N, C-alpha and C positions, 0 to 999 in steps of 0.2 A: 284470285275471283275478281270479276269485273266490279267497278264502283257502282253504288246505288246511292241515290239521295238519302240523307238521314231520316230517321225515323219520325213521324208526325207527333206534335204533342210535346215540345221539348220541356216541358214544366213535369213532366212525369219522368224525365231523365235524370234524376238526382240521386247521387250516392248516399245513401242513408248511413252516414258517417259516423254519428252518435250511436245509433243501433250497432253498429258492427264493433264499435269501442267496448259498449258494455257485454255484447255478445263474447268476445274475446277475453275480457277481463272476467268474466262469470265463470268461463270454461278453464281460464288458467288457475282459478282458486278452486273450483269443485267440478270435476268432470261428472256429466250425467251418467246416470246408471248404463244406457247402452254402449259406454265405453270401456266397460268391466273388463271385456274379452282382449281388449287392446293394451292392458295394464303393462305388458312388459315392453309396449312402445311409447311410455309416458314422456321419454324425452323428447322425442319427435311430435309428439302432441302438444307439450308445452312450447317447442318452437314454433308450432303454427298460430299458437295464439299470440306469443310476445312478438313475433316477426308481423302479425297483422296490426298489432298495436304500434310497431315502428313504422310502418307504411302509412297509417292514418293520421291526420292532422291534427295538432293540438287544439286547433280552432274549434272541433267537435265536441270538446268538453271545457268551454267557457274560458279558454285563453286564448289570445292571439298572437302569441310569440312565434314568429315564423323559422325560429332557430329550434323549434321544439316539435317533436312528433307527440302523439298521444300516449307514448311508453312512458317518458320519465314523467309525465304529468299526472299519470294515475297510479304508477308503482311508487308508493313511499320507500324511502330509503332502506327502512328495516324489511320491506317486503322484497325490495331488490335484494338485499345482503341473504336473505333467507333463500331465495331462489339460488343465488351463486353457491351458497354453501350445501344446498342439495345436489345442485349437478356435481360439485367436486365429491360429494359423498358416493356417487356412483362411479368414480375412478378406481379403477382397480390397479393394486400394486405392479402387476405385471405390464401394465399400460391399457389404453383405451378405457371406455365408459360403457357400463351396461345401461339397458333402457329405463330401470326402475330398480327399488329395491325390495319390491313387494315379495318376492320368493327367495331372497337372497338368505333367511334365516333357515328356511325348510330345505334348501338343496346344499348338497356337500360342495365345498369350495371348488372342487374340480369341475363342478357345473355350473359354476357363477362365471360366465362368460362375459367379456367385453364383446361389445358388437359394433362393426365398422361403421354401419348407417347410424346407429345412436351417437357414436363418437363424432361424427360429423356434426350431426346437429346438437352435441353439447357444447363444441367449440363455436357454433354460432349462437347459441343461448347466451355463453359467456361474452361474445361480443357485443349482442344487443344490450347486455345489461353492463356494458362497460368495464368489464373485468380487465385487470392487468397481466392474466395468466401467469402470475408467479408462482401458482401452486400446481401448473400443469406439469404433468411428468413427460416431457418432450421425447427424450431419448426412448423410453418405453413406448410410447405412444407410436414412434416411428416403427420400432421394430415389431409391434403388434401389427401394423398394418401391412409390413412385409410378410409377416406370418400368415396372413389371410391369402396371399396369393397362391394360387393352384398352379399346377404343371402347365395347364393350358394356356396360362396368361391371365385367366380371369381371377376374380377375388370374391371370395366367399364370405359370408357374414361374420364367421369367427374361425379361427384356426379348427381343423377337423370336423367341420359343419357338414352334415350328411347331405344338405340341398347344394346342387350345384352352383358355380359362381355365375353372375349375370351382369348387364350394364350397371344396375343401381348400386351394388356394391364396388363395382370397379370404379364407378364416377365417384362415390363416396371416399375411397382411398385416395384417388387422384386429388379430389378437393382438400383433404387433410394434408397430403403431401405438399401442395401449394401453399396451403395457409402456414406451413411449418418452413417452408422453403427447403424441404429435405427429401430429396428423391432417391437417396442412396438406398433404400432398403427394398426399393421395388425394381422389377424389370418392365421399363416402360414400353420397350417395344414388343414385348411378348403380350403385354395387355392390350396394346393397340391392335396386334395381331388377332387376339380375340374377339375384339370388337368387330374387326373387319369381316370374320366368320359369322358374325351376326348380320351383316348386311344381306338385303333381301333384294330380289329382283326389281321390285318397284322403286326401290331407292333408299326406303328407310332401315331402320335397324329393328331387330326382334330381341326379345328376352332372353332367347337361346338360339343357337345356330339351328336353321330350318323350320322356325316357328315363323308366324304370319308378323310383318312390320307392324310396329306400335309407336304412337309419338311420345309416349313415357319413355322407353328404351332409346328412342332416337334423340333424344334431348340430352339423356346420360352419356350416349356416345358423343355427340357433337360437344358438349361440354369438357368430355375427358380430353379430346383432342385440341380444344382449346385451351386447357389448362396447361398442358403439355407442351403447348407452343408448337402442335403438329398439324394445325387444320391445313396448311398448304399441302400436305402429304396425303390428305381425305380424297380419294378418287371420286370422279364423276359427282361434282358438287353440285352442278347444274340439275343432274337427276335428281338430286336429293331435295334441291330447292323445288322442284315441281312435285315431288310427292308431298311436301310440307304445305305448299300454299294450297294444294287440291284438297286439304282436309277442313278448310272452311266451307261449310254447307248450311242450307237452311234448315231449321229444326223441322221433325214432323208436325203435323196438326197435333195440337194438345187435345186431350180427351176432354169430356164435359167435367166440370167441377168436381162433381161427385165420384167421378171414376179416376181422377188423378192420383197418381202414386202418392204413398204417404210413408216414408221413411224406409224403404226397402233398398237402400243404398248399400252398395257392398263395400263400400270404402270406409264407412264409419257411420256411429250412431248420430243423431241429432237431437233436437228438442224442440217441444211446441206440438202442435196439433194441425197438420195440413200446412199446406203452402202458403205463401203471403202475395199471391198475384192477384191483384184487383180486376175486376171484370173489364174495365175500358183498355186493359194492357194486353187483352188476349189478342187483339187483331195486329199489333204493332210489330212492323218489319225488323228480323234480326237475322244473325247469321253467325253461329258460335262455331265451334270446332269439334270434330269426331277424333277418336284415337286411332281409327283405322277404318278402311274402307268399308261401306255399307253399314256403318253403326251409328247410332244416334248422336247428338252431339251433347257435350258434358263440360261443364265450367271448367273443370281442372286442365282440359285439353286445350284450353285457350292459353293457359300458360307454357304448358309443354311445347306446343307448336309455335308460339310467339317467341319464347324466349330462345328455341332453337333456331329459329330464323334469326333474330337478333345476333347472335354468336356467328351464324354461318355468312350472312350477307359480306362482312368485310373480307372474307377469305374466296370469294368468287373472282374470276379471272377477268370479268367484264369491268371496265372504267369508265364512268364512275360506277361503284356499287349500287344497284337499286335500293331503294328505302322500303320500310314496310308499307305505306301507304300506296305505293306504286304495284305492290303485288297482293295485299288484302285490303279488306273494307274494315278498320279499325271502328268506325261508328256502328256499324253493323253488330261486331262482335261486341262492343260496348252496350248496346241495346240489349243483346242476348244476356250478358252477365248482370246487368242493373234488374232485369226481369226475374233472374234468379234469386235476387235479395228477398228475404222474410220480413215483412213491413211491421210485424207485430213484435217479434223475439230478436230481430236482428240476425246477423249472418247471411251466408249465401249458401244454396243448395246445388246440387249437380245440375239441375233443371228447374224450370219453373213449376212449382206445386209442389215439390220435394221438402224434406226436411232438411234445414242447413247443419252443416257439421264444420268442424275447425280446419280440417284440411281443405275442402273447397271454399271455405271463406278465405283463408290466404292464399291459395293459388289463384283465385279470381282477383282478389285485391292486387296481386303481383301483376297478372296478365294486364289488368287495368294500367297499372303503373308503366307498362312497358309499351302501351299502346300509343299511337300517334300523338303525341301531346294531351292524350288523355289523363295520364296521371297527374301532370301539372294543372290541368283543366279542373280535376277533381280535387286538388289539393293533396294528393299522395307523393310520398317521397320516391324519388329516383330509385331504380334496383339494379344492382349488380347481377347479371344474368348468368354468369358462370357460377358463383357461389349460391346465388339465391338469397341475397340480403340486401337490405337498402346501401345503396352506394356509400353513404356516409359511414355506416357501420363497417364496411368492407375497409375503407381506408383507414379507420382506427385500428381495425385488426391488424391489418399489415403493419402499422407502426408498432404496436404492441408485440406482435409475435418476432417482428425482425430484430427489435431490442433484446428478445431473448435469445435469439439465435447469437447475436453478438456477445451478449453476457456467458452464453454457454461456451463460445469458441474461446473467450478470455479465460474461463475458469479451466477449460481443457488443456490450456496452453500453460497453465499453472500446476498441472498434474491432476486437477480436481475432474469431477464428472460433469460434463457439460451438457445441455441439451442437444436433441438431434439437430444436426447442422451437417 
């Protein structure tokens, strides 16, 4: 997208960091009623809340220690240990994690399945909370991930799942394998072959072969190739680049305030009554991202597109590789995302005037972190685009999990049961 001057009224472009800290903390403790239907995904909802706190600056909550994010400041040690214990309570003997324990007692043990996406977010939560992973059943988790792979190379949410595999589950499996540094239980070539079957004529990837390209599956596919060290094998990377760049568009005109949408978001419930857009912000120039052609802009797609580009750019054949600001307009995307903030309750919605929810809040913050110096300018932590967690957390996870791999190898050499390696 061509460059445009930044929006006028710079004083209105503030990130409401303290509002978002309180929003994330409130939802981490007590999810509002609209989330009841998502209780089986409670692990992922908790990840969105805790990861948002880990991106936000500690200066938003009355401390100015630059070494700290808001997460360790707002969570007391007892609360942190409580979260960690709850995550491990969801770990099943056969490996992997379920999304919550709400239905565990009501279901027979054969129906109490681990879930590959919830297992991915469980590992991230443990990293966010500075756990040492000594309670992680590594070998069992690696075997569980392998059991999720289907004959076509895709991964399902759990073994025997009736729903077909898709790039989301495939990405989660690759992320877990990369965290464990154990690819021995999965067929990487077959999985990448499935992802290539999801490639569409426009350049992007779809949720299943033959469907329309969408930015979410496209990120999952690119991240999977990246985690496996196979991005150079991805064909037509320039075409994929053009498709991603073309997703930045100006939003349609907003309806009058009385007609604005109020919480009909299919991605999750929010809180509050109405959006938080002030009248003077209605005319501000912005340009967010759509998930696919001819669809409206949505805050979450700022992450899926920007993160996909962040991973793809180093693999382009041109030298030097283009930068994000040369291809996009991060200032206009930042204006769009900041306009999606709820000024009363905190949180970020899918669009201005809608209700905020934890998914859009975290993904919008993650997109701002990846933007051209936007993260640093706004006080946000840097993001690891492949694992979707702050860079400092990813580094700590690698250290802890690699220690576990070495420990498991040593125990295996002595005849004991080692971790996955």
